[in-house]
KOLTOR-215789 format. One line per 2 residues: number of its first residue (from 0); for each residue x, z, y of C-alpha. Coordinates in nm, 2 decimals, padded with zeros to 4 digits. Layout:
# residues N
NUM = X Z Y ~ ...
This chain:
# residues 378
0 = -02.06 01.60 00.15 ~ -01.73 01.78 00.20
2 = -01.45 01.57 00.04 ~ -01.08 01.64 00.03
4 = -00.78 01.42 -00.03 ~ -00.45 01.55 -00.19
6 = -00.17 01.32 -00.10 ~ 00.21 01.31 -00.05
8 = 00.18 01.10 00.26 ~ -00.04 01.04 00.56
10 = 00.03 00.85 00.89 ~ 00.06 01.14 01.13
12 = 00.34 01.25 01.37 ~ 00.38 01.58 01.19
14 = 00.41 01.41 00.84 ~ 00.70 01.28 00.65
16 = 00.72 00.89 00.64 ~ 00.40 00.72 00.51
18 = 00.33 00.39 00.35 ~ 00.03 00.20 00.23
20 = -00.12 00.49 00.03 ~ -00.14 00.71 00.34
22 = -00.29 00.43 00.55 ~ -00.56 00.36 00.29
24 = -00.65 00.73 00.28 ~ -00.66 00.75 00.67
26 = -00.89 00.44 00.68 ~ -01.14 00.59 00.44
28 = -01.12 00.95 00.58 ~ -01.19 00.83 00.94
30 = -01.49 00.61 00.82 ~ -01.64 00.90 00.62
32 = -01.62 01.13 00.92 ~ -01.81 00.87 01.12
34 = -02.08 00.89 00.85 ~ -02.11 01.26 00.92
36 = -01.92 01.38 00.61 ~ -01.67 01.66 00.63
38 = -01.31 01.57 00.54 ~ -01.01 01.78 00.45
40 = -00.66 01.63 00.39 ~ -00.40 01.82 00.19
42 = -00.05 01.67 00.24 ~ 00.20 01.82 00.00
44 = 00.58 01.81 -00.01 ~ 00.61 01.86 00.37
46 = 00.88 02.02 00.58 ~ 00.66 02.31 00.70
48 = 00.32 02.46 00.66 ~ 00.06 02.36 00.92
50 = -00.32 02.39 00.93 ~ -00.52 02.22 01.22
52 = -00.82 02.01 01.30 ~ -00.78 01.67 01.46
54 = -01.05 01.40 01.51 ~ -01.29 01.60 01.30
56 = -01.05 01.61 01.00 ~ -00.91 01.93 00.87
58 = -00.54 01.89 00.79 ~ -00.33 02.11 00.56
60 = 00.04 02.03 00.56 ~ 00.18 02.21 00.26
62 = 00.55 02.29 00.26 ~ 00.77 02.17 -00.04
64 = 00.88 02.48 -00.22 ~ 01.20 02.49 -00.44
66 = 01.24 02.71 -00.75 ~ 01.53 02.80 -00.97
68 = 01.36 02.67 -01.28 ~ 01.04 02.49 -01.38
70 = 00.99 02.39 -01.02 ~ 00.77 02.09 -01.12
72 = 00.53 02.33 -01.29 ~ 00.54 02.62 -01.05
74 = 00.48 02.40 -00.74 ~ 00.18 02.24 -00.91
76 = 00.04 02.59 -00.98 ~ 00.11 02.69 -00.62
78 = -00.09 02.38 -00.51 ~ -00.37 02.47 -00.75
80 = -00.40 02.82 -00.60 ~ -00.39 02.69 -00.25
82 = -00.65 02.42 -00.31 ~ -00.89 02.65 -00.50
84 = -00.88 02.91 -00.23 ~ -00.99 02.65 00.03
86 = -01.23 02.48 -00.21 ~ -01.42 02.80 -00.24
88 = -01.40 02.91 00.12 ~ -01.50 02.58 00.27
90 = -01.73 02.46 -00.01 ~ -01.54 02.13 -00.09
92 = -01.75 01.91 -00.32 ~ -01.48 01.69 -00.47
94 = -01.10 01.63 -00.44 ~ -00.93 01.29 -00.47
96 = -00.56 01.26 -00.56 ~ -00.34 00.96 -00.64
98 = -00.19 00.87 -00.98 ~ 00.16 00.85 -00.84
100 = 00.40 01.09 -01.03 ~ 00.10 01.28 -01.17
102 = 00.08 01.56 -00.91 ~ -00.25 01.69 -01.07
104 = -00.10 01.74 -01.41 ~ -00.15 02.11 -01.51
106 = -00.38 02.16 -01.20 ~ -00.73 02.29 -01.27
108 = -00.97 02.28 -00.97 ~ -01.30 02.45 -00.89
110 = -01.46 02.12 -00.81 ~ -01.46 01.76 -00.96
112 = -01.12 01.59 -00.95 ~ -01.10 01.21 -00.89
114 = -00.78 01.02 -00.94 ~ -00.76 00.69 -00.75
116 = -00.51 00.44 -00.90 ~ -00.29 00.31 -00.62
118 = -00.02 00.24 -00.87 ~ 00.17 00.50 -01.07
120 = 00.54 00.51 -01.13 ~ 00.47 00.40 -01.49
122 = 00.26 00.11 -01.36 ~ 00.54 -00.01 -01.13
124 = 00.81 00.03 -01.39 ~ 00.61 -00.18 -01.63
126 = 00.55 -00.46 -01.37 ~ 00.92 -00.46 -01.27
128 = 01.05 -00.43 -01.63 ~ 01.26 -00.13 -01.56
130 = 01.30 00.20 -01.75 ~ 01.12 00.52 -01.65
132 = 01.19 00.89 -01.67 ~ 00.99 01.03 -01.96
134 = 00.90 01.33 -01.75 ~ 00.72 01.10 -01.49
136 = 00.53 00.92 -01.77 ~ 00.42 01.26 -01.91
138 = 00.31 01.39 -01.57 ~ 00.11 01.08 -01.49
140 = -00.06 01.06 -01.83 ~ -00.15 01.43 -01.81
142 = -00.28 01.39 -01.46 ~ -00.50 01.10 -01.56
144 = -00.64 01.26 -01.87 ~ -00.70 01.59 -01.67
146 = -00.91 01.40 -01.41 ~ -01.29 01.43 -01.42
148 = -01.33 01.07 -01.28 ~ -01.11 00.77 -01.24
150 = -01.11 00.51 -00.96 ~ -00.88 00.21 -00.90
152 = -00.81 -00.01 -00.60 ~ -00.81 -00.33 -00.81
154 = -00.93 -00.45 -01.15 ~ -00.58 -00.56 -01.24
156 = -00.44 -00.21 -01.17 ~ -00.72 -00.05 -01.37
158 = -00.67 -00.27 -01.68 ~ -00.29 -00.23 -01.67
160 = -00.31 00.15 -01.62 ~ -00.56 00.18 -01.91
162 = -00.32 -00.02 -02.13 ~ -00.02 00.19 -02.04
164 = -00.18 00.53 -02.09 ~ -00.44 00.43 -02.36
166 = -00.72 00.56 -02.14 ~ -01.08 00.57 -02.27
168 = -01.26 00.70 -01.96 ~ -01.46 00.47 -01.74
170 = -01.27 00.33 -01.44 ~ -01.46 00.23 -01.13
172 = -01.30 -00.03 -00.90 ~ -01.33 00.01 -00.52
174 = -01.07 -00.18 -00.32 ~ -00.86 -00.06 -00.03
176 = -01.00 -00.14 00.31 ~ -00.88 -00.23 00.66
178 = -01.02 -00.13 00.99 ~ -01.12 -00.46 01.16
180 = -01.13 -00.30 01.50 ~ -00.77 -00.19 01.46
182 = -00.65 -00.52 01.30 ~ -00.79 -00.82 01.47
184 = -00.66 -01.15 01.62 ~ -00.51 -01.09 01.97
186 = -00.50 -01.45 02.09 ~ -00.13 -01.41 02.17
188 = 00.07 -01.73 02.17 ~ 00.28 -01.75 01.85
190 = 00.65 -01.82 01.85 ~ 00.71 -02.16 01.71
192 = 00.87 -02.18 01.36 ~ 00.86 -01.80 01.32
194 = 00.82 -01.63 00.98 ~ 00.75 -01.26 00.94
196 = 00.80 -01.02 00.65 ~ 00.69 -00.66 00.70
198 = 00.70 -00.38 00.45 ~ 00.98 -00.19 00.27
200 = 01.30 -00.37 00.23 ~ 01.32 -00.33 -00.14
202 = 01.37 -00.55 -00.45 ~ 01.02 -00.50 -00.59
204 = 00.87 -00.65 -00.28 ~ 01.04 -00.98 -00.36
206 = 01.28 -00.96 -00.06 ~ 01.58 -01.09 -00.26
208 = 01.37 -01.39 -00.36 ~ 01.28 -01.43 00.01
210 = 01.65 -01.47 00.09 ~ 01.68 -01.76 -00.16
212 = 01.36 -01.91 -00.02 ~ 01.47 -01.89 00.34
214 = 01.80 -02.07 00.26 ~ 01.58 -02.36 00.14
216 = 01.35 -02.34 00.44 ~ 01.64 -02.35 00.68
218 = 01.78 -02.66 00.52 ~ 01.47 -02.86 00.60
220 = 01.38 -02.68 00.93 ~ 01.69 -02.54 01.11
222 = 01.47 -02.40 01.38 ~ 01.29 -02.17 01.14
224 = 01.34 -01.80 01.22 ~ 01.28 -01.51 00.97
226 = 01.19 -01.17 01.12 ~ 01.23 -00.87 00.88
228 = 01.04 -00.55 00.97 ~ 01.06 -00.24 00.75
230 = 01.27 00.04 00.62 ~ 01.58 -00.05 00.42
232 = 01.57 00.10 00.08 ~ 01.88 00.15 -00.14
234 = 01.88 -00.05 -00.46 ~ 01.87 00.16 -00.78
236 = 02.07 -00.07 -00.99 ~ 02.36 -00.15 -00.76
238 = 02.36 00.15 -00.53 ~ 02.38 -00.09 -00.24
240 = 02.15 -00.13 00.06 ~ 01.89 -00.40 -00.01
242 = 01.95 -00.54 00.33 ~ 02.32 -00.59 00.23
244 = 02.21 -00.76 -00.10 ~ 01.98 -00.99 00.10
246 = 02.25 -01.09 00.35 ~ 02.49 -01.16 00.06
248 = 02.24 -01.42 -00.07 ~ 02.19 -01.59 00.26
250 = 02.42 -01.88 00.33 ~ 02.64 -01.89 00.64
252 = 02.41 -02.12 00.84 ~ 02.08 -01.95 00.77
254 = 02.21 -01.60 00.83 ~ 02.21 -01.65 01.20
256 = 01.84 -01.72 01.20 ~ 01.73 -01.38 01.04
258 = 01.65 -01.09 01.27 ~ 01.63 -00.73 01.14
260 = 01.40 -00.50 01.34 ~ 01.40 -00.20 01.11
262 = 01.11 00.04 01.08 ~ 00.87 00.01 01.37
264 = 00.57 00.20 01.50 ~ 00.25 00.03 01.38
266 = 00.15 -00.10 01.72 ~ 00.48 -00.28 01.73
268 = 00.43 -00.41 01.38 ~ 00.10 -00.56 01.49
270 = 00.27 -00.72 01.78 ~ 00.51 -00.89 01.54
272 = 00.22 -01.01 01.32 ~ 00.05 -01.16 01.62
274 = 00.35 -01.36 01.73 ~ 00.44 -01.50 01.38
276 = 00.32 -01.84 01.26 ~ 00.34 -01.75 00.89
278 = 00.35 -01.42 00.71 ~ 00.55 -01.41 00.38
280 = 00.48 -01.13 00.13 ~ 00.63 -01.23 -00.21
282 = 00.59 -00.89 -00.38 ~ 00.63 -00.84 -00.76
284 = 00.47 -00.49 -00.77 ~ 00.15 -00.39 -00.59
286 = -00.19 -00.23 -00.67 ~ -00.38 -00.38 -00.38
288 = -00.15 -00.42 -00.08 ~ -00.25 -00.30 00.26
290 = 00.01 -00.54 00.42 ~ -00.19 -00.84 00.29
292 = -00.52 -00.71 00.42 ~ -00.38 -00.63 00.76
294 = -00.22 -00.97 00.81 ~ -00.54 -01.14 00.69
296 = -00.75 -00.93 00.92 ~ -00.54 -01.05 01.21
298 = -00.62 -01.41 01.12 ~ -00.28 -01.50 00.98
300 = -00.22 -01.75 00.71 ~ 00.00 -01.58 00.45
302 = 00.21 -01.69 00.15 ~ 00.21 -01.43 -00.12
304 = 00.30 -01.39 -00.48 ~ 00.06 -01.50 -00.75
306 = 00.08 -01.19 -00.97 ~ -00.22 -01.00 -01.12
308 = -00.39 -00.84 -00.82 ~ -00.34 -01.16 -00.60
310 = -00.65 -01.33 -00.73 ~ -00.86 -01.03 -00.62
312 = -00.74 -01.06 -00.26 ~ -00.64 -01.42 -00.19
314 = -00.80 -01.76 -00.25 ~ -00.51 -02.00 -00.30
316 = -00.53 -02.30 -00.07 ~ -00.80 -02.14 00.15
318 = -00.67 -01.80 00.29 ~ -00.31 -01.91 00.24
320 = -00.10 -01.98 -00.06 ~ -00.02 -01.78 -00.38
322 = 00.31 -01.88 -00.54 ~ 00.54 -01.73 -00.80
324 = 00.83 -01.59 -00.58 ~ 01.08 -01.69 -00.85
326 = 00.99 -02.06 -00.78 ~ 01.19 -02.07 -00.47
328 = 01.14 -02.44 -00.40 ~ 00.76 -02.42 -00.43
330 = 00.74 -02.11 -00.22 ~ 00.96 -02.26 00.05
332 = 00.75 -02.58 00.05 ~ 00.43 -02.39 00.12
334 = 00.59 -02.20 00.41 ~ 00.72 -02.53 00.56
336 = 00.38 -02.69 00.52 ~ 00.22 -02.41 00.73
338 = 00.50 -02.42 00.99 ~ 00.45 -02.79 01.04
340 = 00.07 -02.80 01.05 ~ -00.07 -02.56 01.31
342 = -00.43 -02.68 01.25 ~ -00.40 -02.58 00.88
344 = -00.24 -02.25 00.97 ~ -00.53 -02.16 01.20
346 = -00.79 -02.27 00.96 ~ -00.64 -02.06 00.68
348 = -00.61 -01.76 00.92 ~ -00.98 -01.78 01.00
350 = -01.07 -01.80 00.63 ~ -00.84 -01.50 00.56
352 = -01.02 -01.28 00.82 ~ -01.36 -01.39 00.69
354 = -01.27 -01.28 00.34 ~ -01.15 -00.94 00.46
356 = -01.48 -00.90 00.65 ~ -01.68 -00.98 00.34
358 = -01.48 -00.79 00.08 ~ -01.23 -00.54 00.23
360 = -01.36 -00.41 00.57 ~ -01.41 -00.04 00.60
362 = -01.78 -00.09 00.67 ~ -01.82 -00.25 00.33
364 = -01.60 -00.02 00.12 ~ -01.71 00.31 00.28
366 = -02.07 00.27 00.15 ~ -01.93 00.21 -00.20
368 = -01.72 00.52 -00.17 ~ -02.01 00.73 -00.05
370 = -02.23 00.61 -00.33 ~ -01.96 00.68 -00.58
372 = -01.89 01.04 -00.46 ~ -02.26 01.12 -00.44
374 = -02.28 01.02 -00.81 ~ -01.97 01.23 -00.89
376 = -02.11 01.54 -00.72 ~ -02.46 01.51 -00.86
């Protein structure tokens, strides 16, 4: 098969910043190549045009074009023309695109189009209870209805997206995966009483709740240290930095025990995961979070939120704990339990990696994706 991915992000030195969506595509693309399938990746909205082959994957970096009027429509038509030319020349069998902002609205391709639900803007707005631009909703609805086939990374995301857009098409669920060779326990000695958060510093990830939670942790364990890794994102409602809002919530005593490392290369992120006793990921809005899978694959006990998708990833009390992030006292108590019981932390870490091996390893999910795409093409 020759499969292609259309995406706004991909973890590559030539690309604009990438998050979990890009990582999930990279994991799948690299595994499909190992199975002798041809892969092309089209990364739109980039700073310049580039076409090259690397590690058996054909990359097309497509520059963002600006127009005087109807730019949203004209850029999509430009992408359509670009894609169809390559589809015909290189005999691409199917194209996959994300649901985010409905990039495939008004695009008609010369091969089957699959939309994989990693969480649309409409989906996240609904989870966070905030308003959305009508234009974005329209684009996403058009993109989903225009698709030949629908995939989702979690059952929760599939059901919520179906409800939001009143979809009638069948939605197949294939979860995101993690490369177990790339994310594995290192055996490195952990730093006592260390707690790590990694991901975007943004309200929807539950970081402001984490500030309240850490105040309570510090009261009972003054040696506890919280390490924050990730890019600071401005808060839409206040216009302030989320880091500033976080620090405003911290009390004077606990503030000195919080370290800000900013955005780090992935090897350095993994080093921080290795050294932490507990990983905290109290997010309010996800589809199926790569951060959770990566920490679990590295045999770390994690304390996450208990919302929707959480039950598809975590087993509460076995792979870690799932807690409502707004219940600050309960969340803090679970973190303190893991900090004080190294045996339990290690036991949960082992169980977490075992679950990833069984359900979310690239070896397991790549076969599901191959079977799915073969059915799409036939």
